[in-house]
N, C-alpha and C positions, 0 to 999 in steps of 0.2 A: 505492500500502500503505499501509497505517494500523496503527500501532506499538497498536492495542488488542487487549484481551486477545481469545482464542476465545473463542466463542462456546456456548451450552451447546447441549445435546445436540438436537437437532430443531429450532432456531433458525436464522433466516438468520444470516449474519455480522454483526460490530456493526461499527454506523457509528463513523468516526471521531468521535474525543472533541470536535476543533476544527476547523475547516476556517474559515481568514481569508476575505474576502470577496476575490475575486481582482485583483491592483492592482498599478501602480509598487512600492509599500512590498513587497509578495510576490514581486515578483520580486529586489529588491535584497536579502532576506534569501539566497532560492535563490540569485543569484549570490554570495553572500558567504561561502555554505557549498562553492558550488562551490571558490571561491578558498582558502579554507582546507585542502580536500582538496589540491588543485596545490600548496599549500605543502608537504605531509607527505610529497607526492611526490618533490617538488623536493629536500627534506632527504635523503631518500634516495637520492635517482639523482647527486645530484650529490656530496654524499660517498663515493657508492661509486666513483664511474666518477673521482673525485680522490684517492682513496686511495695512490694513490703520490706525488700533491704532497704530501697531508697527513704522510704519512709520515716523506717525507723535512725537514718542516718541525720536525716535533714528535720525529723522532730513532725512530720506531717500527721494531722489524723487521720483515720479512714475514710469519712467522708469527705474532705478536702482532695486523699489521693485519687479518688473515683474521678473528680473533676479533673488532675493530672492528665488524664486518660481520653477521656471522654474529649475534653477542648483539645487535642491534638487529633484525634481521632477524624472530629468534625471538620476542619481546617483540611485535612488531610483528604477527605472524600471529595471535600468541594473544588479544591485543587485541581482534580485527578477529570470532571467533567470538564473545565474550559481550557487546560492548557492544549490540547493541539490548536486553537485559533493561536495563541501567544505564539510557539514554538513554528507556526508560520509566518508570524509575521518579524520575530525577530531572529530566526533562523534554527535551526537546530543547535550547529555547532557553538553557539555563544548562548542560547538561552541553556544549555545544558550542562553546561560549564560554569555559568551564572548559579544556577540552583544548587549544584552540588557543593558549589564554594559557600553559600550562605548555609545550608544545613550545615556543613563543618566549625564554620567559626561562630554559629549559635550556640553548639554545644560548651564551646570553652568556656562562660560565664555560666552555665545552668547550675552546677553545685555550688555555688556562692550565692545564689540570689536569696533576698535577707525575707522575703513574705511570699506568698500565694499568689499574689497579684501579679507581679514580676515575672515571678516563676511559670506559671498560665500563661502570661503574655509573651514569654521566648517559646514555650513550649507549640503555642497558635502556632508563632510564624514560623517553627522546625518544621512543623505538620504540614504546613503550607509549600514550602519547600520542597519538600520531601515525597509530597501528592505530587509534582510536576513530572516526575523522572517515569514511573511507568508508563505513561501514555507515550512519551518519549521511545522506550525501549520499542514497542508495538511496533511504531513506525521505521525506526532505525533499522530492524531485524527484516522488516519486509521490503524497503525499500534499498538496503545495499545490497542485500544478498541476491544472488543469484538465482533462477527457479530451480534449478535442479537442489537447492540447498536450502528453499526461503520453510521447508518444514521443520531443517533445524534450527532456524530463527523462530517459530511459534515454538520449539523446543525449550528454547532456551530463554524467552517470556514465559515459559512455564513455571520456572524455576523459581520464579519468585512465589507461586501459589503451593509448590512443593515443598523446594527445598529451603527456601530461607526461613518459612512460618517455625519447622521444625527444628530449624539449628539455634534458634534465637534461648530456649532457656539451656541446653547445654554452653554458648557464651556466656551468658547470663552466669552462671554458675565458677565456668573459670574466670571472668574478670573478677568477680567480687571476693569468691574464694581465695585467689593468689594472687591479687595483683591490688584492688580497692574498690570502692563502690564506685568512686569518681568516674572509675574508668569506663561505669556503668552507658554515662555519657559522651565520654571520649574517645570510647573506641570508634566512632565514625572516621577520626581525622584522621589517621596513617592512610587508611583504606580510600578516603574521597582524595587523599592527593592522589594516590596511586592513578586512581579513575581519573580523574582532570587530566594526568600527566598523557593517561592513556585516549582518551577523548580529544586534547588537544592535538598528536597526531595524527590520530586516523581519521577523524568528520570530517569530510569535504565542508571548506567555508563557505555554504549556500550565503545568499545574498540577503540583506534585510529587506521589508517589505512595508515600512513605517504608514505608507499612502493607506492600509490597511483599515489604519485609523478612524479614514474619514465615514465608513460604513461599518465603524464597531456596533455591535449588538448591546448598547448599552443599557435598553428596558429588559434582557432577557438574563443579562447578568446579574443586573441589581432584583431582579426577581431572586434566581437561581440559586446564588451564593446564601444567602439565609434562609431560604427555604430548606435547604440540605442542612446547613449550621443544625438548625429545628429539629430536621427530621433526625438527623445522626446523635444531637444530645439525648431527645427523646430516648431511642433505642438502650444508649448508656447509662442511663439515668435512671429509665422508668420504673424498675423494679427495685432499685434501693427506695425510692420516694413513694412505693406504692400505686402507681402510677394514675389515674386517675383519681386518686382522690387528694392526690398533689395538686395546689393550683398551679403550680410551675410547669409541671407537666402539661395539664390540661390547657393553659394557654399557648405555650410549643407546639403541641399534636394541633389546636384548632390555627392557629394562624399558618404555623411552617407548614400544614397539610393544603389551608388554602393558596398560599403562597407556591407551592411545588405545583399544584392542580393549576393555576395562572400559567406559571412555569412552560408546564408541557402543554397549553393551548397555544399559549404564542409562541414557540417554538416549529411547532406544528405548521403553521400561518405563515411565519417571518420567514422573508428570501433570503436570508444568510444566516441561518441557525448555529448553536453548538455544536449540534447533532441534529441527525433528521430520523425521526420519528415515524416515518414514513415506511422504514425497513424492516418494522415489525409487521408491515403484508409477506416479507419473505419468509417462508417455511423453515429454511435452514435456520434464518438467523431468530426466528424466534423460538427456535428448540432450543438451539445451540447457549443464547444469552439466559434461557430460564435454568436450563444446566447447569450452564455456567455457576449462578447463583445456588443452585442446590450443592453441585460438588464441591465448592469452598464454606459451606454451610456443614455439611458431613465431615469436611476435611479438620474443619475449624472445632467441630464435639468431638472426632477422634483423638485428636490433640490434647485436649480439653481434662476428658474423661479420667483416664488414668493417671496425668497428674495430680489431678483434686483426688482421686484415689489414694494415690501414694502419699501425699503430702497431708491429706486429712483424716486417712484414716491409719495408715503405718507410720506416719511422724517421719517422710522422708526430706532429708535438705534438697533443692535443686540438685546440686551436685550429685547425691545418689540416685534421684529420679534423670539424670540426663542420658544414661545407655540406650532408656528408651526410646527417645526421641532423633535420637544419634543412628537408632536403628534403622528408621524410616529416613534420616537426613542423607547420610552418606552413600545409602545404593543407588538415590537419585542421579548423582553425577554419573552413572554408570544405564539404570535405566532411562532416563530420558533421552539419552542421544539413541537407545535400542527403539524404544520403541517410536521415537521419528523417523529412524532407518524404515522402522516397518512401514509407518503409515506413507511412506514416502512413495509404497512401492504400488504401481497402478494394480496388482492383482489383489489389494488387500484393501479391503472395503474400513473403511474407518467407524464407519458405525459397528460392526463388528467386533472389531477394538474397543471401542466404549460400551456396549453392552459387557463385553467380558469382563472391563475394570470395574463397574457400577456392581458386576456380580462377585468380584474381589472384597469390595467395602464391605457389599451385603452380607458375604460368609464371618468378614471380621468382626462386625456389628455383632451378628448371631453366636459367635464365638462367646460373644461379652455379655450375653445374657447368662452367661455361668458364673460369673463374678459373685465371689463371696470374701466375706471379711478376713480368710484364710490367705488369699493370695499376698504375694509378693511379685518384687520386680519382672521376674523369669517367666510367669506366666502367662505375662505382655507379648511376647517377644513374636508367638506367634500370630497372632493378631496384627502387630505392626509387618511382621513379614507379609502376610497379604496387602495390607497398605502399600508396599511397594510394590508391589505391579501393579493393584489398582489405582492408585493417585496420577500417577505419569499416564495409564491408560484411558483415563477419562479428559484429564485436562487437553492433553494433547489433540483427539479426535474433535473435542467441542470446539474451541481454539479453530480448529481445522473447515470447522460448519459455517462457522460465521465471518471467516476471513474470504477462504477461496472459492465462493460465489461472490465476492465483490469486482468493482472496476478498480484501477490503480486512481483514481481521483477520489475512490471512496474512504479513503483512509481516515482523514481526520472527524468525517463525521461517525464512525464506529469507533474509532477509538477513544474516543473522552467518554461513549456509554458504554464501553464494557469493561473498564478501568471503573470509572464512576458507582458500577455496578458490582463488580469486584469488591471495593470498600464497602459497601452496602450490607455484602454478604457476609465481611468480618464484622458488622454490627450486630445483623440480624441474629450470626453465630452467638454474639454473647448476652444478646439479649434472651433466645432459645435457650440457651442452657441457663442460666441464672432463674428465669421463671420454671423452669423444670426443675432443679436442682430444690428448690427453695418450696414448690408446693406439692412436689413427690414426698418433698425430705418430709416435710410437716404431715402429708398424707399418711407416710408409712409409720411416722413416730406416735401417730396417733391412736392408729391399729395394733398396733405391738405394745404400746401403755391400757388399751383398750383389753384388750385379749389378757395380757398380766392380771387385770382389775379381775377381769369378769374368773379368771381358774384359778383365784389366787387362795381361793378354799380348797380345791382339789389336790392342786398343789404343795399345800401344806404338809400333807402326811409324807412328802416326800425328802422333807428339811429344805435347808440353807445353803447352797454350796458356796458363796460368796462370805459369807455371814460365818462359816464352819473353816474357811479357808484364812479369814484375816482374825477370830476369835482371840488369838494368843497373842496379836500386838500390842493389846494395850488391856490395860486393867477397866480402864471406863467403861462400861457397857455404853453408854449414849455418845462416846465418841467411835466404838465399833458399828454401831447403827447407822452412827451418818456416814461414816467410809462405806459401806455395804451398800445406802441406797448411791453414794456417791459412782460407785462402782459400776452398781446398776444402770443405774442414767450413761454411763460411758460406754459399755456395751449397747443401752438402746442407740446412742447418736451413731455408733459404729453402723450398728447393721440397718437403720433410716437411709444414712446417707449411701452406703451401698446399694440397697434395694432401687434410691432415686436414681444412680447412675447406670443398674441396669435397667430400668424405665427408658432411659434417654440412647442407650442402643440399640434396645427395639425400635425405637421413632427412626433412629437412624436406619435401621434395617425395611422395615417398612417405606423409606425414602426412596433408597437406593433399589427396592423391585419394582416399585412404580417407575421410576427414569427408565428403567430397565425394558418396561413395558411401554414409554411414552417412547423410546430408541428404534421402537419397531413400527410407530403407527406414523409421526409426526415429518420426520427428515429425511433431504433427497441426498441420494450420494453425491459426493463432490469427490475433484479426483488432484493429485497433486498438481503443483505447477507444469504445464507444460507433459503431460501425461496421460493426460484424458481431453475428451471435448470440449469447447469455449465455455464455460458458463456465462449464462444471461446476465446481462448487467440490469443491475435493481431498477426500478420505476425511476426511486427516488436519485438515483445517478444520473440519471435521463433530464431532471429537471432544469430549468435552467439558473444560473448562478450569474447575477450582474456583476459581482467583484472580479479584476480582470485576475487572469489564470496567472500566477507568479512562471508559469512555464515560457511565459514570453519574454522573461527578463535572465539574461546567460547568466550563468551562476560561475562562480569562479574554483579551479580546481584546488587542490591538495594545496 
């Protein structure tokens, strides 16, 4: 996909403004862009996973810490939706380097902020800069790579959804345990320097198109940004504030939802939108976007469940739970290229790969329904092994279905939409996990207490094993009784959390089965570039766009 403007009516799609000769220099530039996106992802997941350690070191309360995360995520997702217009205007080369540099420089003062207001202000700016990078990566991989290996570029982009999130926990454990908590912020600095050097050397210097500001979609921008921020904040803060019993959540939902609906209506009718909603008429794009959201929610839930169990029930530290995440993360460096090579063959239908990957995730979730309080870290390895195959076999075909049926001028209009939905999926995963965990834990706790109370008389003849075990620890019978009750409630808490996590696995399994069936109904087959019939150009791509095409302005070489 190329960030050129949409073609005129009745004309074929505009050709890319400039495609550099493919070689080692282009590869280095693309890898630099990939590294910059991973740096942004590490910054997000490390500080999110290590929030407990950060709160303790910076003396931040629990409620304030939740805003620390939600403010970053809201600005991060809002930036993803509007980035394509800005990198088309300022050029990929300048925009990418500038945003990576801003991300790194903002991390320097973060550990020294004196209060939550200044800390959240910097985190918002850092989330804004980090959210600008993933949409650029999608365009870079599909614009500068030749057709025979474009699918491998899609695999590189898929790393941000499979490799990066699973590596966040182990990196957080390493930095905190062996280096220091400040490096949870500063770890982006050395990697950003390397990424900037690689992009400065390898990315072509496209021209700047500042004349595009004359036709900037100001109304859509000022409606869309606050609406997305409101919606994401509701998803991250809703469960903590008890949803619509909170005036804050009620107002954010009403006004944010109204603005978001108005934003979508405005984008549908605007002559130069940030993304074209008409793409949803395309069956492949509809299926791929819905599946992408579901897959990222599934991956987020399946990453969160074992970590929550090991920390809440077994008392693991992050460094002790890290091997579970590394089991999925490190093999992705091999599985992603292998899956891309498989999907790059014209004899392989990516829809079958997608169905097989979803089946692996469903089987992994089914095994998770056998979870008991006796499990330890090693019991999760078989489930994680299935995810090694399932995650790349789902993400890469989904991205192929979304991108291979588009023309070269459609990149900016689909890139922002895909990345905004990608960010929204993470917010939905967080909200769904918190809702299910809290409500199902309360339900199981109530049911277990009810059973214990109803059966207390019938079980009294069997004795009290907890009281018998600790009766010799103190001569004070009241003290022993209090300890007995406390131990009983500890066991009850462990059981209720475990049963709630089992319910989450069951929900994930049902979602996977549903999408396996949906794969057989909705999408049409797509072929790798140059290995099948030419895909039809979506109707949205044939609509006229009054903006001048950047391809009419020659670009400089490296």
